[in-house]
C-alpha positions, 0 to 999 in steps of 0.5 A, a space after each residue: 564168788 560175787 553175785 550182784 542183782 541190779 533190779 531184784 524188786 519185781 522178782 522178789 518184792 518180799 514173797 520170793 526169797 533169794 535163797 536158791 541164788 545165795 547158795 552160789 556165793 556172796 549175794 548183793 541185791 539192789 531193788 533198782 539201779 539207775 543208769 548212773 549207778 550201774 557200773 559202780 554197783 556192778 564193779 567186782 561182780 563175777 556174776 550179774 543178774 538183771 531184769 530190765 537194767 540195761 547192760 550196753 557195750 560201754 558198761 560191759 567194757 567197764 566191768 573187766 572181772 565179769 564172768 556171766 550175766 543171767 537175765 531175770 526174764 525170757 527176753 534179753 534185749 536189755 543186754 548187748 549180747 554181741 558185746 558180751 560175746 566179744 568179751 567172752 561173757 555168756 548171757 543166759 535167760 530164763 525160758 518157759 517160766 511164765 508160760 501158764 501165767 501169761 496164757 491164763 492172763 490172755 484168756 482172762 482178757 479175752 473173757 473180759 472182752 466177751 463177758 465183761 463180768 467186772 463191768 456188769 458187777 460195777 453197774 449192779 452196784 451202781 443200781 442199774 439192775 435195780 432200775 431195770 424193768 426186766 429180770 436181766 440186762 447187759 451192757 456189752 455189744 460183744 456179749 457172745 460165746 467164744 465157741 466158734 470164734 477165731 483166735 489168731 496167734 502171732 508167734 507160736 512158741 511155747 506161750 503162743 501154743 499154750 494160749 492156743 491149747 486153752 482157746 481150743 478147749 473153749 472150742 475156738 478156732 486157732 490160726 497161727 503164724 510163725 517163722 519156722 512153722 515147726 510146731 505141731 500141737 495136739 489140737 486143731 490149728 491152721 497155719 496162716 501169715 500175719 496179714 491173713 490172721 489180722 483179716 480173719 481173726 476175731 481175736 489177735 494175740 501177739 506172742 513174738 519176740 521184739 526184733 528189728 523185723 517185728 518192731 511196729 508189726 501192728 500198724 495202721 495197714 494191719 489194723 485196717 485189715 481187722 474186723 470191726 468187732 475184733 479184739 487185739 491183745 499184746 502181752 509180748 513187747 510194747 514196740 510190737 504195736 505202733 501205739 498212735 495207730 492203735 489209738 486212731 483205730 480205737 478212736 475211730 471205732 474201726 476196732 472193737 477193742 484192745 488190751 495191752 499189758 506192755 507199752 513202748 516205754 514202761 512206766 508210760 509217760 503221760 504223753 503215751 497215746 494209749 492212755 485214755 483210749 476208748 475200749 482199751 484195757 491197760 495193765 501194768 506188765 503183770 501177765 508174767 508176775 504170778 508167785 508160781 511164775 516168779 518162783 520158777 524164775 528164781 529156781 531156773 536162774 539158780 540152775 543157770 548159775 549152777 550150770 555155769 559154775 560146773 562148766 556147762 552153761 545152759 540157756 545161753 543166748 549168745 553162744 
Protein backbone atom coordinates (compact mmCIF):
# COMPACT_ATOMS: atom_id res chain seq x y z
CA UNK A 1 0.00 0.00 0.00
CA UNK A 2 1.61 3.26 -1.15
CA UNK A 3 0.62 6.35 0.82
CA UNK A 4 1.73 9.82 -0.29
CA UNK A 5 1.39 13.05 1.69
CA UNK A 6 1.55 16.08 -0.60
CA UNK A 7 1.91 18.85 2.00
CA UNK A 8 2.71 17.51 5.44
CA UNK A 9 4.72 20.31 7.01
CA UNK A 10 1.90 22.14 8.79
CA UNK A 11 0.61 18.94 10.37
CA UNK A 12 4.06 17.76 11.41
CA UNK A 13 6.72 20.48 11.47
CA UNK A 14 8.76 18.12 13.65
CA UNK A 15 6.68 17.58 16.78
CA UNK A 16 3.90 15.28 15.54
CA UNK A 17 5.32 12.03 14.07
CA UNK A 18 3.64 10.20 11.20
CA UNK A 19 3.83 6.91 13.11
CA UNK A 20 0.03 6.29 13.18
CA UNK A 21 -0.14 6.62 9.37
CA UNK A 22 3.06 4.68 8.68
CA UNK A 23 1.40 1.56 10.10
CA UNK A 24 -0.74 1.20 6.97
CA UNK A 25 1.86 1.05 4.23
CA UNK A 26 4.85 2.60 2.55
CA UNK A 27 4.69 6.31 3.40
CA UNK A 28 6.24 9.19 1.46
CA UNK A 29 5.86 12.66 2.97
CA UNK A 30 6.45 15.84 1.00
CA UNK A 31 6.53 18.99 3.09
CA UNK A 32 5.04 21.03 0.22
CA UNK A 33 4.13 20.27 -3.38
CA UNK A 34 4.00 22.92 -6.12
CA UNK A 35 1.24 22.61 -8.70
CA UNK A 36 3.54 21.38 -11.47
CA UNK A 37 4.73 18.42 -9.36
CA UNK A 38 1.40 17.14 -8.02
CA UNK A 39 0.85 14.42 -10.62
CA UNK A 40 4.49 13.32 -10.57
CA UNK A 41 4.58 12.96 -6.80
CA UNK A 42 1.15 11.35 -6.56
CA UNK A 43 1.79 8.84 -9.35
CA UNK A 44 1.41 5.25 -8.15
CA UNK A 45 -0.16 6.21 -4.83
CA UNK A 46 -3.01 4.07 -3.53
CA UNK A 47 -3.88 6.65 -0.87
CA UNK A 48 -3.24 10.37 -1.17
CA UNK A 49 -3.19 12.81 1.76
CA UNK A 50 -3.51 16.53 1.14
CA UNK A 51 -4.14 19.59 3.22
CA UNK A 52 -4.17 22.58 0.86
CA UNK A 53 -2.64 21.08 -2.28
CA UNK A 54 -5.48 21.12 -4.86
CA UNK A 55 -6.69 17.95 -6.55
CA UNK A 56 -8.84 18.97 -9.51
CA UNK A 57 -10.58 16.79 -12.07
CA UNK A 58 -7.64 16.78 -14.50
CA UNK A 59 -5.20 15.78 -11.78
CA UNK A 60 -7.44 12.96 -10.56
CA UNK A 61 -7.89 11.66 -14.11
CA UNK A 62 -4.10 11.40 -14.38
CA UNK A 63 -3.92 9.11 -11.33
CA UNK A 64 -5.61 5.86 -12.43
CA UNK A 65 -4.39 3.80 -9.46
CA UNK A 66 -5.65 6.14 -6.77
CA UNK A 67 -8.07 4.43 -4.38
CA UNK A 68 -8.65 6.99 -1.60
CA UNK A 69 -8.04 10.63 -0.68
CA UNK A 70 -7.92 11.80 2.93
CA UNK A 71 -7.90 15.56 3.45
CA UNK A 72 -5.81 16.67 6.43
CA UNK A 73 -8.45 19.18 7.49
CA UNK A 74 -12.17 19.56 8.00
CA UNK A 75 -12.71 21.72 4.91
CA UNK A 76 -12.31 19.76 1.69
CA UNK A 77 -12.84 22.33 -1.06
CA UNK A 78 -9.29 21.63 -2.33
CA UNK A 79 -10.59 18.39 -3.86
CA UNK A 80 -13.01 18.11 -6.78
CA UNK A 81 -15.25 15.72 -4.86
CA UNK A 82 -17.66 15.21 -7.76
CA UNK A 83 -14.82 14.15 -10.07
CA UNK A 84 -13.49 11.84 -7.37
CA UNK A 85 -16.94 10.29 -6.94
CA UNK A 86 -17.20 9.68 -10.69
CA UNK A 87 -13.86 7.86 -10.53
CA UNK A 88 -14.96 5.80 -7.53
CA UNK A 89 -12.50 7.50 -5.16
CA UNK A 90 -13.84 8.20 -1.67
CA UNK A 91 -12.72 11.51 -0.17
CA UNK A 92 -12.52 11.61 3.63
CA UNK A 93 -12.00 14.59 5.90
CA UNK A 94 -11.16 15.06 9.58
CA UNK A 95 -14.05 16.61 11.50
CA UNK A 96 -13.92 17.80 15.07
CA UNK A 97 -10.17 17.74 15.65
CA UNK A 98 -9.80 21.49 16.26
CA UNK A 99 -13.02 22.38 18.05
CA UNK A 100 -11.47 23.41 21.35
CA UNK A 101 -8.43 25.02 19.74
CA UNK A 102 -10.46 27.26 17.44
CA UNK A 103 -13.06 28.11 20.09
CA UNK A 104 -10.35 29.07 22.58
CA UNK A 105 -8.65 31.19 19.92
CA UNK A 106 -11.91 33.04 19.24
CA UNK A 107 -12.27 33.83 22.93
CA UNK A 108 -8.65 35.02 23.03
CA UNK A 109 -9.47 37.46 20.22
CA UNK A 110 -12.60 38.68 22.00
CA UNK A 111 -10.67 39.18 25.23
CA UNK A 112 -7.90 40.98 23.39
CA UNK A 113 -10.43 43.34 21.82
CA UNK A 114 -12.08 44.17 25.13
CA UNK A 115 -9.05 44.06 27.47
CA UNK A 116 -5.98 44.74 25.27
CA UNK A 117 -3.56 43.16 27.73
CA UNK A 118 -0.64 42.88 25.29
CA UNK A 119 -1.19 46.49 24.17
CA UNK A 120 -1.08 47.78 27.73
CA UNK A 121 1.96 45.66 28.53
CA UNK A 122 3.73 47.33 25.63
CA UNK A 123 2.67 50.79 26.81
CA UNK A 124 4.04 50.09 30.29
CA UNK A 125 7.36 48.95 28.79
CA UNK A 126 7.45 52.17 26.75
CA UNK A 127 7.15 54.24 29.93
CA UNK A 128 3.53 55.33 29.65
CA UNK A 129 2.65 54.22 33.20
CA UNK A 130 5.75 55.86 34.60
CA UNK A 131 4.68 59.16 33.04
CA UNK A 132 1.07 58.81 34.21
CA UNK A 133 -0.02 61.18 37.05
CA UNK A 134 -2.50 58.56 38.33
CA UNK A 135 -2.02 55.12 39.83
CA UNK A 136 -3.53 53.52 36.72
CA UNK A 137 -4.36 54.33 33.12
CA UNK A 138 -5.88 52.64 30.11
CA UNK A 139 -5.74 53.30 26.41
CA UNK A 140 -8.71 51.39 25.06
CA UNK A 141 -12.18 52.81 24.38
CA UNK A 142 -13.56 49.25 24.38
CA UNK A 143 -12.28 48.49 27.90
CA UNK A 144 -15.52 46.84 28.98
CA UNK A 145 -16.87 43.65 30.54
CA UNK A 146 -17.97 40.69 28.40
CA UNK A 147 -20.86 39.95 30.73
CA UNK A 148 -24.06 41.17 29.17
CA UNK A 149 -22.57 41.65 25.69
CA UNK A 150 -24.15 39.83 22.74
CA UNK A 151 -22.17 37.34 20.67
CA UNK A 152 -23.58 36.44 17.27
CA UNK A 153 -22.43 33.14 15.78
CA UNK A 154 -22.85 32.53 12.05
CA UNK A 155 -22.67 28.77 11.59
CA UNK A 156 -23.73 26.75 14.62
CA UNK A 157 -21.83 23.54 14.02
CA UNK A 158 -19.48 21.90 16.49
CA UNK A 159 -17.05 24.83 16.67
CA UNK A 160 -19.77 27.47 16.72
CA UNK A 161 -21.57 25.70 19.55
CA UNK A 162 -18.35 25.41 21.56
CA UNK A 163 -17.69 29.13 21.10
CA UNK A 164 -21.21 29.78 22.38
CA UNK A 165 -20.62 27.55 25.37
CA UNK A 166 -17.48 29.40 26.41
CA UNK A 167 -19.10 32.78 25.78
CA UNK A 168 -22.07 31.73 27.88
CA UNK A 169 -19.67 30.97 30.74
CA UNK A 170 -18.59 34.63 30.47
CA UNK A 171 -22.31 35.47 30.75
CA UNK A 172 -22.51 36.75 27.21
CA UNK A 173 -25.83 36.51 25.38
CA UNK A 174 -25.61 34.16 22.41
CA UNK A 175 -27.37 34.55 19.06
CA UNK A 176 -26.95 31.78 16.50
CA UNK A 177 -27.61 31.40 12.79
CA UNK A 178 -27.73 28.01 11.09
CA UNK A 179 -29.39 26.61 7.98
CA UNK A 180 -30.71 23.55 9.82
CA UNK A 181 -31.50 25.05 13.25
CA UNK A 182 -31.23 21.54 14.69
CA UNK A 183 -28.75 22.27 17.48
CA UNK A 184 -29.99 22.36 21.05
CA UNK A 185 -27.01 23.11 23.32
CA UNK A 186 -27.37 23.07 27.09
CA UNK A 187 -26.90 26.81 27.52
CA UNK A 188 -29.17 29.77 26.76
CA UNK A 189 -29.13 31.01 23.17
CA UNK A 190 -31.48 32.47 20.60
CA UNK A 191 -31.90 31.66 16.92
CA UNK A 192 -31.64 34.65 14.56
CA UNK A 193 -31.06 35.20 10.86
CA UNK A 194 -27.78 36.66 9.60
CA UNK A 195 -28.97 40.23 9.17
CA UNK A 196 -30.45 40.27 12.66
CA UNK A 197 -27.18 38.99 14.11
CA UNK A 198 -25.16 41.66 12.33
CA UNK A 199 -27.46 44.38 13.60
CA UNK A 200 -27.80 43.17 17.22
CA UNK A 201 -24.47 41.60 18.16
CA UNK A 202 -21.54 43.30 19.88
CA UNK A 203 -19.29 40.56 18.48
CA UNK A 204 -19.97 38.52 15.32
CA UNK A 205 -17.95 35.32 14.85
CA UNK A 206 -18.01 33.35 11.58
CA UNK A 207 -18.05 29.54 11.73
CA UNK A 208 -19.81 28.49 8.54
CA UNK A 209 -18.23 26.52 5.68
CA UNK A 210 -17.24 28.17 2.43
CA UNK A 211 -19.90 27.42 -0.18
CA UNK A 212 -21.26 29.34 -3.19
CA UNK A 213 -24.00 30.59 -0.85
CA UNK A 214 -21.65 31.83 1.88
CA UNK A 215 -18.90 33.32 -0.28
CA UNK A 216 -18.97 37.07 0.29
CA UNK A 217 -21.37 36.65 3.22
CA UNK A 218 -19.85 39.70 4.93
CA UNK A 219 -20.22 42.61 2.53
CA UNK A 220 -20.71 46.36 2.80
CA UNK A 221 -24.47 46.14 3.40
CA UNK A 222 -24.08 43.69 6.28
CA UNK A 223 -21.16 45.64 7.72
CA UNK A 224 -23.36 48.74 7.65
CA UNK A 225 -25.83 46.92 9.92
CA UNK A 226 -23.23 46.48 12.67
CA UNK A 227 -23.01 48.70 15.73
CA UNK A 228 -20.20 51.28 15.63
CA UNK A 229 -18.62 49.56 18.65
CA UNK A 230 -18.94 46.03 17.25
CA UNK A 231 -16.18 43.52 16.52
CA UNK A 232 -16.03 40.97 13.66
CA UNK A 233 -14.08 37.70 13.87
CA UNK A 234 -13.31 35.32 11.02
CA UNK A 235 -11.54 32.06 11.87
CA UNK A 236 -13.45 30.07 9.24
CA UNK A 237 -12.58 30.82 5.60
CA UNK A 238 -11.20 34.02 4.10
CA UNK A 239 -13.62 34.38 1.16
CA UNK A 240 -16.57 34.62 3.56
CA UNK A 241 -15.56 38.29 3.84
CA UNK A 242 -15.39 40.86 1.05
CA UNK A 243 -12.03 42.17 2.15
CA UNK A 244 -12.24 45.54 0.41
CA UNK A 245 -15.58 46.21 2.13
CA UNK A 246 -14.13 45.32 5.53
CA UNK A 247 -11.16 47.61 4.92
CA UNK A 248 -13.52 50.46 4.01
CA UNK A 249 -15.53 49.98 7.22
CA UNK A 250 -12.38 49.95 9.34
CA UNK A 251 -10.95 53.01 7.57
CA UNK A 252 -14.23 54.88 8.08
CA UNK A 253 -14.43 53.88 11.75
CA UNK A 254 -17.97 52.55 11.30
CA UNK A 255 -16.72 49.26 12.77
CA UNK A 256 -14.68 49.30 15.98
CA UNK A 257 -12.50 46.38 15.04
CA UNK A 258 -12.05 43.01 13.40
CA UNK A 259 -9.84 39.94 13.62
CA UNK A 260 -9.05 37.61 10.74
CA UNK A 261 -7.13 34.37 11.08
CA UNK A 262 -7.92 33.56 7.45
CA UNK A 263 -7.72 35.54 4.21
CA UNK A 264 -8.91 35.07 0.64
CA UNK A 265 -5.39 34.15 -0.51
CA UNK A 266 -2.90 32.59 1.90
CA UNK A 267 -0.20 33.72 2.35
CA UNK A 268 -1.56 37.15 1.37
CA UNK A 269 0.01 39.19 -1.42
CA UNK A 270 1.12 42.72 -0.58
CA UNK A 271 -1.96 43.99 -2.45
CA UNK A 272 -4.42 42.49 0.05
CA UNK A 273 -6.54 45.43 1.24
CA UNK A 274 -6.56 44.24 4.85
CA UNK A 275 -2.80 44.58 5.27
CA UNK A 276 -2.27 47.80 7.19
CA UNK A 277 -5.95 48.27 8.05
CA UNK A 278 -6.61 50.08 11.34
CA UNK A 279 -8.10 48.27 14.35
CA UNK A 280 -7.51 44.88 12.76
CA UNK A 281 -5.85 41.79 14.23
CA UNK A 282 -4.35 39.55 11.53
CA UNK A 283 -3.03 36.11 12.46
CA UNK A 284 -1.56 33.56 10.01
CA UNK A 285 -4.22 30.81 9.95
CA UNK A 286 -3.18 29.35 13.32
CA UNK A 287 -6.44 28.92 15.27
CA UNK A 288 -6.45 25.21 14.41
CA UNK A 289 -2.75 24.53 14.92
CA UNK A 290 -2.21 23.61 18.58
CA UNK A 291 -0.18 20.46 19.16
CA UNK A 292 -3.19 18.73 20.73
CA UNK A 293 -5.35 19.47 17.69
CA UNK A 294 -2.67 18.32 15.27
CA UNK A 295 -2.22 15.09 17.21
CA UNK A 296 -5.97 14.47 17.01
CA UNK A 297 -5.87 15.22 13.29
CA UNK A 298 -3.11 12.66 12.80
CA UNK A 299 -4.93 9.98 14.78
CA UNK A 300 -8.28 10.58 13.06
CA UNK A 301 -6.52 10.41 9.69
CA UNK A 302 -5.06 7.05 10.69
CA UNK A 303 -8.58 5.98 11.63
CA UNK A 304 -9.81 7.04 8.18
CA UNK A 305 -7.18 4.83 6.57
CA UNK A 306 -7.95 1.88 8.84
CA UNK A 307 -11.68 2.10 8.12
CA UNK A 308 -11.14 2.35 4.37
CA UNK A 309 -8.79 -0.65 4.31
CA UNK A 310 -11.34 -2.60 6.38
CA UNK A 311 -13.97 -1.91 3.74
CA UNK A 312 -16.09 0.51 5.79
CA UNK A 313 -14.84 4.05 5.05
CA UNK A 314 -15.75 6.81 7.52
CA UNK A 315 -15.87 10.60 7.26
CA UNK A 316 -16.62 10.30 3.55
CA UNK A 317 -17.67 13.65 2.07
CA UNK A 318 -18.56 12.42 -1.44
CA UNK A 319 -20.72 9.30 -0.91
